[in-house]
C-alpha positions as CSV (number, residue, x, y, z in Angstrom):
1,M,10.7,-8.0,35.0
2,M,7.2,-8.2,36.5
3,P,5.3,-11.6,36.4
4,V,2.8,-12.4,33.7
5,L,3.4,-9.0,31.8
6,D,6.6,-7.2,31.7
7,G,7.1,-3.5,31.3
8,Y,7.7,-3.8,27.6
9,G,4.1,-5.2,27.3
10,V,2.8,-2.6,29.6
11,L,4.1,0.1,27.3
12,Q,2.8,-1.7,24.1
13,I,-0.7,-1.6,25.6
14,F,-0.5,2.0,26.5
15,N,0.6,2.7,22.8
16,Q,-2.6,0.9,21.6
17,N,-4.9,2.8,23.9
18,P,-5.9,6.3,22.7
19,Q,-6.6,7.5,26.1
20,L,-3.2,6.5,27.5
21,A,-1.1,6.9,24.5
22,G,-0.1,10.4,25.5
23,I,0.8,9.7,29.1
24,P,4.6,10.0,29.7
25,F,6.2,6.7,30.3
26,L,9.5,6.1,32.3
27,F,11.2,2.7,32.8
28,L,12.6,2.2,36.1
29,T,14.4,-1.1,36.1
30,A,17.5,-3.3,36.9
31,K,17.9,-4.1,33.2
32,T,21.1,-2.1,32.4
33,E,22.2,-3.6,29.2
34,R,22.2,-1.3,26.3
35,V,20.1,-3.7,24.1
36,D,17.4,-3.5,26.6
37,Q,17.5,0.4,27.0
38,R,17.4,0.4,23.0
39,L,14.1,-1.7,23.2
40,G,12.4,0.4,25.6
41,M,13.1,3.6,23.7
42,D,12.4,2.0,20.5
43,L,9.0,1.2,22.1
44,G,8.3,4.9,22.6
45,A,9.4,5.1,26.4
46,D,10.3,8.8,27.4
47,D,13.0,7.9,29.6
48,Y,15.0,4.8,30.9
49,L,16.4,5.0,34.5
50,T,18.2,2.0,36.0
51,K,18.8,1.1,39.6
52,P,20.3,2.0,41.8
53,F,18.6,5.4,41.7
54,D,18.1,8.0,44.3
55,E,14.8,10.0,45.0
56,A,16.0,13.5,43.8
57,G,17.1,11.9,40.4
58,L,13.8,10.2,39.9
59,L,11.7,13.3,40.9
60,R,13.9,15.4,38.4
61,A,13.0,12.9,35.6
62,I,9.3,13.1,36.2
63,K,9.2,16.9,36.7
64,G,11.1,17.2,33.4
65,R,8.7,15.0,31.4
66,L,5.6,16.5,33.1
67,H,6.9,19.9,32.1
68,R,7.5,19.1,28.4
69,F,4.2,17.3,28.0
70,Q,2.0,19.9,29.4
71,H,2.5,21.9,26.5
72,L,0.8,19.6,24.1
73,R,-3.1,19.5,24.2
74,P,-5.4,16.5,23.7
75,D,-6.7,18.3,20.4
76,Y,-6.2,21.2,18.2
77,D,-8.8,23.1,16.2
78,L,-7.4,22.9,12.7
79,H,-10.2,25.1,11.4
80,A,-8.9,27.9,13.5
81,D,-5.0,28.4,14.1
82,G,-4.5,25.1,15.5
83,L,-1.7,24.2,13.2
84,H,0.5,27.1,14.2
85,E,-0.4,26.3,17.9
86,F,0.7,22.7,17.5
87,L,4.0,23.5,15.8
88,T,4.8,26.0,18.3
89,D,4.0,23.5,21.3
90,A,5.8,20.7,19.5
91,R,9.0,22.9,19.2
92,A,8.7,23.5,22.9
93,V,8.1,19.9,24.0
94,A,10.6,18.1,21.8
95,D,13.3,20.7,21.7
96,L,12.9,21.1,18.0
97,D,15.3,23.9,17.6
98,G,15.6,23.5,13.7
99,L,12.0,23.5,13.3
100,S,11.0,26.4,11.0
101,L,7.9,28.6,12.5
102,D,7.6,30.6,9.5
103,R,4.0,29.5,8.6
104,K,2.9,32.4,6.3
105,P,0.4,30.7,4.0
106,H,1.0,30.4,0.0
107,L,-1.6,31.6,-2.3
108,V,-2.4,29.0,-5.0
109,R,-5.0,30.4,-7.7
110,R,-7.9,28.2,-8.9
111,K,-6.7,25.6,-11.4
112,Q,-3.1,25.9,-10.6
113,F,-1.0,22.8,-10.1
114,I,0.5,22.3,-6.8
115,Y,2.3,19.2,-7.9
116,R,2.1,16.7,-10.9
117,E,2.2,12.9,-10.8
118,G,5.8,11.7,-10.8
119,D,7.2,15.0,-9.3
120,E,9.5,14.5,-6.0
121,S,7.9,14.7,-2.7
122,T,9.4,17.6,-0.7
123,R,6.8,18.8,1.6
124,V,3.4,18.1,3.4
125,Y,0.6,20.6,2.7
126,F,-2.0,22.0,4.9
127,V,-5.1,23.6,3.6
128,K,-5.9,26.8,5.4
129,S,-8.6,27.7,3.1
130,G,-10.0,26.9,-0.1
131,R,-10.1,23.3,-1.7
132,V,-7.6,21.0,-3.4
133,K,-8.3,18.0,-5.4
134,T,-6.0,15.1,-6.2
135,S,-6.5,13.1,-9.3
136,K,-5.0,10.4,-11.5
137,T,-5.4,10.1,-15.1
138,T,-6.1,6.7,-16.8
139,D,-4.4,5.1,-19.9
140,G,-7.6,6.4,-22.0
141,G,-7.1,10.1,-20.7
142,K,-10.2,10.0,-18.1
143,E,-9.4,11.8,-15.0
144,L,-10.3,10.2,-11.6
145,I,-10.4,12.5,-8.5
146,T,-9.0,10.4,-5.6
147,V,-9.7,13.0,-2.8
148,L,-11.2,16.4,-2.3
149,Y,-9.4,18.3,0.4
150,G,-11.0,21.1,2.3
151,R,-10.0,23.6,5.1
152,G,-8.1,22.2,8.0
153,E,-6.7,18.9,6.2
154,F,-3.5,17.7,5.2
155,F,-2.3,16.1,2.0
156,G,1.0,14.9,0.2
157,Y,2.4,13.2,3.2
158,L,2.1,9.5,2.1
159,T,4.7,9.8,-0.5
160,L,6.9,11.4,2.0
161,L,6.6,8.8,4.4
162,E,7.2,6.1,1.6
163,Q,9.9,8.3,0.1
164,T,8.6,7.9,-3.4
165,P,7.4,10.4,-6.1
166,H,3.8,11.7,-6.1
167,R,1.4,9.0,-7.5
168,D,-1.2,11.6,-8.4
169,S,-1.5,15.5,-9.2
170,A,-2.9,18.2,-7.0
171,V,-4.8,21.1,-8.3
172,A,-6.6,24.0,-6.4
173,V,-10.3,23.9,-7.0
174,D,-10.7,27.3,-5.6
175,D,-8.4,30.1,-4.9
176,S,-6.5,28.7,-1.9
177,E,-4.1,29.1,0.9
178,L,-1.8,26.4,1.8
179,V,0.8,25.8,4.5
180,Y,4.1,24.2,3.7
181,I,5.8,21.8,6.1
182,P,9.1,20.7,4.6
183,R,10.3,17.4,4.4
184,D,13.0,17.9,7.1
185,D,10.5,19.4,9.6
186,F,8.0,16.7,8.7
187,S,10.6,14.1,9.7
188,Q,11.6,15.9,13.1
189,L,7.8,15.9,14.0
190,L,7.5,12.1,13.5
191,L,10.8,11.0,14.8
192,R,12.2,13.2,17.4
193,N,9.4,12.8,20.2
194,T,6.8,10.2,20.9
195,A,4.0,12.5,22.2
196,V,4.6,14.9,19.3
197,S,4.6,12.2,16.8
198,Q,1.5,10.6,18.0
199,Q,-0.2,13.9,18.2
200,F,1.0,14.7,14.5
201,I,-0.2,11.5,13.5
202,R,-3.8,12.0,14.8
203,L,-3.6,15.4,13.0
204,L,-2.9,13.6,9.6
205,A,-5.0,10.7,9.8
206,G,-8.7,10.2,8.6
207,R,-8.4,9.9,4.8
208,V,-7.0,6.3,4.5
209,S,-10.0,4.6,5.4
210,A,-12.2,7.0,3.2
211,R,-10.1,6.4,0.1
212,E,-10.6,2.6,0.7
213,Q,-14.2,2.9,0.9
214,Q,-14.6,5.2,-2.0
215,L,-12.7,2.4,-4.0
216,L,-15.1,-0.2,-2.8
217,D,-18.1,1.8,-3.7
218,M,-16.7,2.7,-7.3
219,A,-16.1,-1.1,-7.7
220,Y,-19.5,-2.6,-6.4
221,S,-22.1,0.4,-5.7
222,S,-24.8,1.7,-8.3
223,I,-24.3,5.2,-9.8
224,R,-27.2,6.5,-8.0
225,R,-25.6,5.2,-4.7
226,R,-22.1,6.7,-5.4
227,V,-23.7,10.2,-6.5
228,A,-25.7,10.2,-3.3
229,D,-22.8,9.4,-1.1
230,T,-20.7,12.1,-3.0
231,L,-23.5,14.7,-2.2
232,V,-23.6,13.8,1.3
233,Q,-19.8,14.0,1.7
234,L,-19.6,17.4,0.0
235,H,-22.7,18.6,2.0
236,A,-20.8,17.8,5.2
237,Q,-17.5,19.5,4.0
238,A,-19.4,22.7,3.5
239,G,-19.3,23.0,7.4
240,P,-21.3,25.3,9.3
241,K,-23.0,27.0,6.2
242,P,-24.4,24.2,4.1
243,E,-27.0,26.7,2.7
244,A,-24.1,28.0,0.6
245,G,-24.5,24.8,-1.4
246,I,-22.1,22.8,-3.3
247,Q,-19.9,24.7,-5.8
248,L,-18.1,22.1,-7.9
249,S,-18.1,21.7,-11.6
250,R,-20.1,18.7,-12.9
251,D,-16.9,17.3,-14.6
252,D,-14.9,17.4,-11.2
253,M,-18.0,15.7,-9.5
254,A,-18.2,13.1,-12.3
255,A,-14.5,12.4,-11.6
256,M,-15.2,12.1,-7.7
257,V,-18.0,9.5,-8.5
258,G,-16.1,7.6,-11.3
259,T,-18.7,8.1,-14.1
260,A,-19.4,10.3,-17.2
261,P,-20.6,13.7,-16.8
262,E,-23.8,12.8,-18.9
263,S,-24.6,9.9,-16.1
264,L,-24.1,12.4,-13.2
265,I,-26.3,15.2,-14.9
266,R,-29.0,12.5,-15.6
267,T,-28.7,11.2,-11.9
268,L,-28.8,14.7,-10.3
269,S,-31.9,15.6,-12.4
270,E,-33.7,12.3,-10.9
271,F,-32.7,13.6,-7.3
272,R,-34.0,17.1,-8.1
273,H,-37.4,15.6,-9.0
274,S,-37.6,13.4,-5.8
275,G,-37.0,16.6,-4.0
276,L,-33.8,15.6,-2.5
277,I,-31.6,18.5,-3.8
278,E,-31.9,21.7,-5.5
279,L,-29.9,22.6,-8.7
280,A,-28.6,26.1,-9.6
281,P,-26.3,26.9,-12.5
282,N,-23.1,26.7,-10.5
283,V,-24.5,25.5,-7.1
284,I,-26.2,22.1,-5.7
285,R,-28.0,22.4,-2.5
286,V,-28.8,19.3,-0.5
287,L,-32.3,19.4,0.8
288,Q,-32.5,16.1,2.4
289,P,-28.9,14.6,3.3
290,E,-30.6,12.1,5.7
291,A,-32.7,10.6,2.9
292,L,-29.7,10.6,0.7
293,Q,-27.8,8.6,3.2
294,R,-30.4,6.1,4.1
295,A,-31.8,5.4,0.7
296,H,-31.2,1.7,-1.0
297,W,-30.6,2.6,-4.6
């Protein structure tokens, strides 16, 4: 009941600011109606204390929240063992007794389907090693790769959130290790605790805007621009060892670009003659990523 901006408004501002979103938030108020308490908790408050209160009760509430939140770090290195560390901390922070901690990776062989378009969504997938492509097939039988996922990335969670079957198919590009997060565990991580859900969403995020940009590029950019952007993306995805080059079939790369393999091969040859890339039978090495990115094709 503060002037100008009430407590609910303050909490909404906190939630919109990444630097403040993880701070424990307790309401201390004379509003005792259940509807007021429900609104505060729905907005993401960690506790709702009503007046009159005593100092001991207030300090106990603060101590309890700080103790629980200290387990969650600002960031987790998903390229190392960050997923397991996050799940362990999330279990402690949110009292998720039912959260399974059996995170043994599942080996998926190259070209093996992980799920097919129309299959029921039952879990979220995390790429511990290797690469996975998701793709759709047009009415004419042409494959379009929607995303190529690498180490440290999640996939398969959008259809779980929407409670719909998979809209694309997922296939291992290399021999890959995947960690499965069952649907019930996924729901607990998102729904049981505000700090855990915010941190988990940060770990999940990052692909939606990239997919939107890919669709815009396919609609309006030239083939040379699309091939250049794809090469830069795959070069960056190679991580600390870009000298190993891009190991992806020409058919798969053409499906990412949204063009015919013949057009891709012709464009790659032009880039090679310009000294931007180096071509080998099964490898493409990007020699000048900045020039590829800056060029106006």
